[in-house]
ROMARVEX-398349 format. One record per atom (N, C-alpha, C, CB): x, y, z; residue in one letter. Coordinates in steps of 0.05 Angstrom, whole numbers, padded with zeros to 5 digits, always signed. Glycine has a CB too. Example, Ala and Ser with C-alpha at 12.3 -4.5 7.8 and 13.67 -1.06 7.14 Angstrom:
+00264-00114+00156a
+00246-00090+00156a
+00264-00066+00156a
+00226-00089+00181a
+00257-00045+00142s
+00273-00021+00143s
+00258+00001+00157s
+00282-00012+00114s
# end
This chain:
-00744-00354-00378x
-00770-00361-00360x
-00749-00362-00330x
-00790-00398-00371x
-00725-00387-00330x
-00714-00386-00317x
-00695-00365-00304x
-00710-00399-00324x
-00684-00345-00324x
-00666-00319-00320x
-00688-00305-00299x
-00657-00298-00354x
-00705-00296-00307x
-00732-00286-00297x
-00735-00285-00270x
-00754-00301-00307x
-00733-00313-00256x
-00750-00323-00235x
-00722-00327-00214x
-00772-00355-00243x
-00690-00323-00233x
-00673-00317-00218x
-00671-00288-00205x
-00655-00324-00231x
-00681-00272-00223x
-00672-00238-00213x
-00694-00232-00194x
-00673-00210-00242x
-00715-00246-00204x
-00742-00242-00178x
-00720-00255-00141x
-00785-00279-00191x
-00714-00269-00151x
-00712-00283-00123x
-00686-00266-00113x
-00706-00321-00125x
-00673-00260-00129x
-00651-00240-00119x
-00663-00213-00112x
-00628-00235-00142x
-00681-00202-00116x
-00687-00175-00117x
-00708-00179-00095x
-00697-00163-00146x
-00723-00202-00093x
-00740-00200-00066x
-00732-00194-00038x
-00750-00222-00063x
-00711-00201-00029x
-00699-00179-00001x
-00710-00152-00008x
-00659-00175+00001x
-00702-00141-00028x
-00697-00107-00031x
-00725-00096-00026x
-00686-00097-00065x
-00738-00100-00048x
-00772-00105-00046x
-00794-00107-00028x
-00775-00124-00053x
-00805-00076-00012x
-00818-00099+00012x
-00837-00104-00004x
-00829-00089+00045x
-00856-00118+00006x
-00885-00138+00007x
-00914-00103+00007x
-00884-00168+00055x
-00931-00114-00015x
-00944-00094-00021x
-00963-00081+00003x
-00958-00103-00042x
-00959-00092+00023x
-00978-00081+00052x
-00961-00061+00061x
-00984-00104+00081x
-00931-00054+00060x
-00916-00041+00074x
-00914-00007+00056x
-00886-00062+00078x
-00923-00011+00031x
-00921+00008+00016x
-00945+00031+00018x
-00918-00005-00010x
-00938+00047+00035x
-00963+00074+00038x
-00962+00097+00022x
-00965+00089+00066x
-00977+00108+00025x
-00981+00137+00000x
-00968+00160+00030x
-01032+00147-00017x
-00959+00175+00020x
-00953+00199+00021x
-00974+00208+00039x
-00950+00210-00004x
-00981+00218+00062x
-00995+00242+00083x
-00998+00267+00068x
-00976+00251+00112x
-01017+00277+00062x
-01011+00299+00051x
-01005+00321+00066x
-01028+00304+00037x
-01009+00320+00094x
-00988+00339+00114x
-00959+00341+00101x
-00985+00324+00148x
-00948+00320+00102x
-00921+00323+00102x
-00915+00335+00071x
-00906+00296+00110x
-00932+00338+00059x
-00920+00345+00030x
-00929+00368+00031x
-00928+00329+00003x
-00953+00384+00051x
-00948+00412+00055x
-00917+00421+00070x
-00973+00422+00073x
-00922+00404+00090x
-00895+00410+00101x
-00868+00412+00087x
-00891+00392+00118x
-00865+00388+00073x
-00839+00395+00042x
-00842+00415+00029x
-00838+00377+00016x
-00862+00431+00026x
-00856+00454+00000x
-00862+00477+00029x
-00885+00456-00038x
-00867+00476+00049x
-00868+00503+00073x
-00834+00502+00072x
-00889+00495+00113x
-00813+00474+00074x
-00787+00477+00089x
-00776+00486+00061x
-00773+00450+00107x
-00784+00477+00039x
-00773+00492+00013x
-00766+00517+00015x
-00790+00493-00007x
-00789+00532+00013x
-00793+00557+00013x
-00780+00568+00032x
-00816+00563+00014x
-00774+00555+00055x
-00772+00573+00087x
-00747+00576+00074x
-00775+00557+00125x
-00725+00553+00070x
-00694+00552+00067x
-00692+00568+00039x
-00680+00517+00065x
-00709+00573+00018x
-00696+00587-00001x
-00689+00624+00010x
-00717+00583-00031x
-00723+00622+00028x
-00719+00655+00028x
-00699+00658+00049x
-00748+00674+00037x
-00684+00640+00074x
-00666+00643+00083x
-00640+00647+00069x
-00667+00627+00096x
-00638+00630+00042x
-00618+00633+00035x
-00612+00656+00024x
-00615+00617+00024x
-00633+00668+00007x
-00629+00693+00005x
-00623+00707+00025x
-00645+00702-00002x
-00637+00711+00044x
-00629+00729+00061x
-00597+00728+00079x
-00650+00728+00078x
-00581+00709+00080x
-00562+00700+00082x
-00543+00714+00065x
-00566+00677+00078x
-00544+00720+00039x
-00527+00711+00026x
-00519+00758+00026x
-00540+00684-00009x
-00494+00753+00019x
-00483+00781+00023x
-00494+00804+00002x
-00452+00780+00022x
-00505+00832+00008x
-00517+00849-00009x
-00499+00862-00017x
-00536+00865+00000x
-00500+00872-00045x
-00475+00889-00050x
-00493+00921-00047x
-00459+00880-00088x
-00505+00924-00035x
-00513+00950-00032x
-00541+00952-00010x
-00519+00962-00063x
-00543+00973-00006x
-00557+00978+00016x
-00595+00987+00000x
-00537+01008+00035x
-00590+00991-00017x
-00608+01000-00047x
-00625+00971-00052x
-00582+01007-00081x
-00610+00947-00062x
-00612+00927-00062x
-00626+00915-00042x
-00594+00920-00067x
-00617+00910-00010x
-00625+00904+00011x
-00652+00923+00018x
-00602+00906+00028x
-00656+00941+00007x
-00677+00953+00013x
-00704+00946-00005x
-00669+00978+00013x
-00695+00938-00027x
-00707+00929-00043x
-00722+00901-00038x
-00691+00929-00062x
-00707+00886-00035x
-00710+00848-00014x
-00729+00859+00001x
-00677+00830+00011x
-00720+00874+00030x
-00738+00887+00051x
-00766+00889+00046x
-00731+00913+00056x
-00767+00909+00020x
-00787+00925+00021x
-00816+00906+00000x
-00773+00958+00009x
-00795+00879-00019x
-00809+00867-00031x
-00819+00845-00012x
-00797+00861-00053x
-00809+00828+00004x
-00818+00819+00023x
-00846+00825+00040x
-00801+00820+00034x
-00835+00853+00052x
-00854+00872+00071x
-00876+00872+00057x
-00846+00902+00077x
-00876+00881+00030x
-00895+00889+00016x
-00918+00862+00012x
-00881+00900-00009x
-00905+00833+00002x
-00918+00812-00003x
-00930+00801+00023x
-00901+00794-00018x
-00917+00809+00047x
-00929+00804+00078x
-00953+00818+00085x
-00909+00812+00101x
-00943+00839+00076x
-00976+00856+00082x
-00997+00866+00066x
-00973+00879+00093x
-00992+00852+00040x
-01008+00855+00022x
-01035+00832+00022x
-00989+00855-00001x
-01021+00805+00029x
-01028+00793+00032x
-01035+00773+00064x
-01019+00791+00014x
-01064+00778+00079x
-01062+00771+00101x
-01068+00742+00105x
-01076+00786+00116x
-01075+00723+00076x
-01077+00699+00082x
-01049+00685+00084x
-01094+00689+00065x
-01032+00696+00070x
-01005+00683+00071x
-00997+00684+00107x
-00980+00704+00049x
-01011+00699+00119x
-01002+00704+00147x
-01012+00683+00161x
-01010+00729+00160x
-01038+00683+00154x
-01053+00656+00161x
-01043+00626+00159x
-01075+00655+00147x
-01034+00620+00133x
-01019+00602+00122x
-00996+00592+00136x
-01013+00610+00099x
-00981+00612+00147x
-00950+00607+00157x
-00960+00598+00185x
-00926+00637+00158x
-00987+00610+00205x
-00976+00603+00226x
-00992+00576+00226x
-00977+00623+00250x
-01003+00568+00200x
-01033+00536+00195x
-01002+00524+00198x
-01063+00527+00152x
-00983+00529+00179x
-00961+00510+00179x
-00936+00507+00201x
-00949+00516+00155x
-00938+00519+00217x
-00924+00520+00240x
-00930+00508+00258x
-00921+00539+00247x
-00971+00516+00259x
-00977+00495+00279x
-00976+00467+00278x
-00998+00498+00286x
-00978+00457+00241x
-00974+00439+00227x
-00953+00425+00245x
-00969+00446+00200x
-00937+00434+00231x
-00906+00436+00246x
-00897+00421+00271x
-00902+00463+00256x
-00911+00435+00288x
-00912+00434+00312x
-00917+00406+00322x
-00931+00452+00320x
-00948+00407+00313x
-00963+00380+00321x
-00938+00353+00311x
-01000+00377+00297x
-00936+00358+00281x
-00930+00332+00271x
-00895+00322+00282x
-00933+00334+00234x
-00889+00343+00299x
-00857+00343+00313x
-00862+00325+00336x
-00843+00375+00325x
-00889+00345+00355x
-00899+00327+00381x
-00901+00297+00367x
-00932+00338+00396x
-00914+00291+00357x
-00921+00264+00350x
-00898+00246+00340x
-00941+00265+00330x
-00879+00254+00324x
-00848+00244+00321x
-00837+00240+00353x
-00828+00271+00302x
-00834+00255+00357x
-00820+00258+00398x
-00835+00236+00416x
-00832+00297+00419x
-00860+00236+00417x
-00881+00228+00431x
-00878+00189+00424x
-00911+00246+00418x
-00869+00188+00400x
-00870+00154+00390x
-00834+00156+00398x
-00884+00143+00345x
-00826+00169+00392x
-00792+00162+00400x
-00788+00158+00434x
-00769+00191+00390x
-00800+00175+00447x
-00796+00176+00475x
-00821+00159+00495x
-00795+00209+00482x
-00848+00154+00484x
-00860+00154+00509x
-00876+00123+00488x
-00881+00188+00523x
-00872+00119+00468x
-00894+00087+00455x
-00877+00068+00471x
-00893+00075+00411x
-00897+00050+00468x
-00889+00018+00476x
-00892+00011+00452x
-00907-00001+00499x
-00853+00017+00433x
-00865+00000+00405x
-00851-00021+00397x
-00867+00015+00378x
-00839-00029+00424x
-00838-00061+00419x
-00860-00079+00421x
-00819-00073+00435x
-00883-00072+00427x
-00896-00091+00434x
-00912-00100+00412x
-00909-00086+00455x
-00926-00121+00404x
-00939-00128+00383x
-00928-00120+00350x
-00963-00116+00390x
-00893-00121+00352x
-00886-00118+00324x
-00864-00136+00324x
-00880-00090+00314x
-00854-00131+00297x
-00826-00150+00300x
-00805-00128+00294x
-00824-00179+00274x
-00787-00131+00301x
-00760-00113+00304x
-00754-00106+00279x
-00734-00127+00317x
-00754-00102+00259x
-00749-00098+00230x
-00773-00077+00236x
-00753-00127+00205x
-00794-00083+00235x
-00814-00053+00227x
-00806-00031+00250x
-00855-00060+00231x
-00808-00047+00274x
-00798-00026+00295x
-00775-00006+00290x
-00789-00040+00319x
-00758-00020+00277x
-00731-00006+00268x
-00736+00018+00237x
-00707-00035+00258x
-00744+00002+00227x
-00758+00025+00202x
-00770+00046+00215x
-00784+00012+00182x
-00793+00041+00237x
-00811+00062+00243x
-00795+00079+00261x
-00838+00052+00256x
-00777+00067+00273x
-00760+00091+00290x
-00754+00108+00268x
-00730+00081+00308x
-00736+00096+00253x
-00718+00118+00232x
-00738+00136+00215x
-00698+00101+00208x
-00764+00125+00215x
-00776+00144+00205x
-00787+00181+00222x
-00797+00125+00197x
-00794+00162+00241x
-00796+00184+00263x
-00781+00198+00268x
-00801+00180+00283x
-00751+00191+00275x
-00728+00204+00275x
-00729+00234+00256x
-00707+00182+00265x
-00736+00212+00235x
-00729+00235+00208x
-00746+00254+00207x
-00728+00224+00178x
-00778+00247+00209x
-00794+00265+00216x
-00788+00281+00241x
-00815+00255+00216x
-00777+00288+00261x
-00770+00297+00283x
-00749+00314+00272x
-00765+00278+00303x
-00728+00313+00262x
-00703+00324+00253x
-00719+00351+00229x
-00679+00294+00235x
-00735+00338+00207x
-00748+00349+00192x
-00768+00376+00202x
-00760+00328+00183x
-00779+00369+00220x
-00805+00386+00231x
-00786+00406+00249x
-00833+00364+00252x
-00764+00392+00267x
-00754+00412+00287x
-00737+00431+00266x
-00734+00396+00314x
-00725+00417+00243x
-00716+00443+00224x
-00737+00460+00211x
-00699+00433+00201x
-00765+00463+00206x
-00777+00477+00196x
-00788+00488+00209x
-00787+00473+00182x
-00790+00481+00244x
-00795+00508+00259x
-00767+00526+00271x
-00815+00501+00286x
-00751+00516+00268x
-00727+00537+00274x
-00722+00555+00251x
-00698+00521+00280x
-00725+00537+00232x
-00720+00558+00198x
-00741+00582+00203x
-00733+00537+00160x
-00767+00580+00214x
-00783+00599+00209x
-00782+00622+00239x
-00813+00583+00200x
-00769+00611+00257x
-00754+00633+00275x
-00728+00651+00269x
-00746+00621+00297x
-00714+00630+00259x
-00686+00642+00237x
-00698+00661+00214x
-00668+00612+00217x
-00716+00658+00206x
-00727+00670+00183x
-00732+00694+00193x
-00749+00658+00170x
-00752+00702+00213x
-00762+00722+00224x
-00743+00738+00240x
-00783+00713+00238x
-00730+00735+00243x
-00704+00742+00257x
-00686+00756+00239x
-00690+00719+00268x
-00681+00741+00209x
-00660+00757+00188x
-00679+00782+00178x
-00649+00734+00158x
-00700+00778+00172x
-00724+00801+00163x
-00722+00821+00189x
-00761+00786+00157x
-00714+00818+00208x
-00714+00838+00233x
-00689+00863+00238x
-00713+00818+00261x
-00669+00839+00221x
-00641+00843+00225x
-00643+00863+00198x
-00619+00813+00225x
-00644+00850+00177x
-00645+00867+00147x
-00654+00888+00152x
-00661+00858+00124x
-00684+00884+00164x
-00694+00916+00172x
-00681+00939+00182x
-00710+00915+00191x
-00669+00928+00209x
-00655+00946+00225x
-00629+00960+00211x
-00648+00931+00249x
-00616+00943+00190x
-00591+00941+00181x
-00598+00968+00164x
-00580+00912+00166x
-00621+00964+00138x
-00624+00978+00118x
-00638+01010+00140x
-00647+00959+00092x
-00647+01012+00160x
-00654+01029+00170x
-00635+01051+00182x
-00669+01019+00184x
-00612+01028+00187x
-00584+01049+00204x
-00575+01058+00183x
-00555+01034+00222x
-00572+01046+00161x
-00561+01062+00142x
-00558+01082+00121x
-00557+01053+00138x
-00591+01075+00119x
-00599+01104+00119x
-00599+01121+00139x
-00620+01106+00112x
-00599+01121+00155x
-00594+01146+00173x
-00573+01158+00178x
-00599+01143+00193x
-00552+01134+00168x
-00527+01144+00165x
-00521+01159+00145x
-00513+01127+00164x
-00528+01144+00118x
-00527+01164+00092x
-00533+01193+00102x
-00551+01155+00068x
-00555+01201+00105x
-00571+01224+00116x
-00557+01245+00130x
-00590+01216+00134x
-00537+01226+00149x
-00528+01253+00168x
-00498+01249+00158x
-00533+01252+00209x
-00484+01231+00141x
-00464+01246+00124x
-00470+01265+00100x
-00447+01228+00113x
-00492+01260+00087x
-00497+01281+00079x
-00504+01310+00081x
-00506+01275+00073x
-00513+01310+00102x
-00523+01336+00124x
-00492+01344+00129x
-00545+01325+00159x
-00480+01331+00135x
-00450+01346+00136x
-00436+01358+00113x
-00430+01328+00145x
-00440+01339+00095x
-00429+01354+00071x
-00440+01379+00059x
-00429+01338+00052x
-00470+01385+00072x
-00484+01403+00056x
-00474+01429+00077x
-00521+01396+00052x
-00463+01424+00093x
-00465+01453+00128x
-00431+01458+00109x
-00463+01435+00187x
# end
């Protein structure tokens, strides 16, 4: 009994009281999933391609999915908008709120840390969206250019 009380007293500073525990906002869960998908797609697109045929399969596969499912485009636009909204809210709190009024310093620092983290996550999500679009354009252009080059080389060989 005394051992339990001493352990609880030792752990008390590390365990936040019950009112400070909050559940995760569903929007943040969606943004985290969207960021994970973006990161995986960018990682695949920046890997070196062993041949133009594999690059073509990858580019055509991604283009096929993007063009076949128009709802995917709406979801991506919605997620980008949600990302921008959360980014705006985080930056607004960090730069324009009166955060020291009616709060404790500990709570304010915790909230500022969370808002900074959220600003970084949403900023990276927005940035990755545009990097992903540019990588797709570059791979498409490279695939097409190499096909034209191969056709020219094969045309010279047949002459």
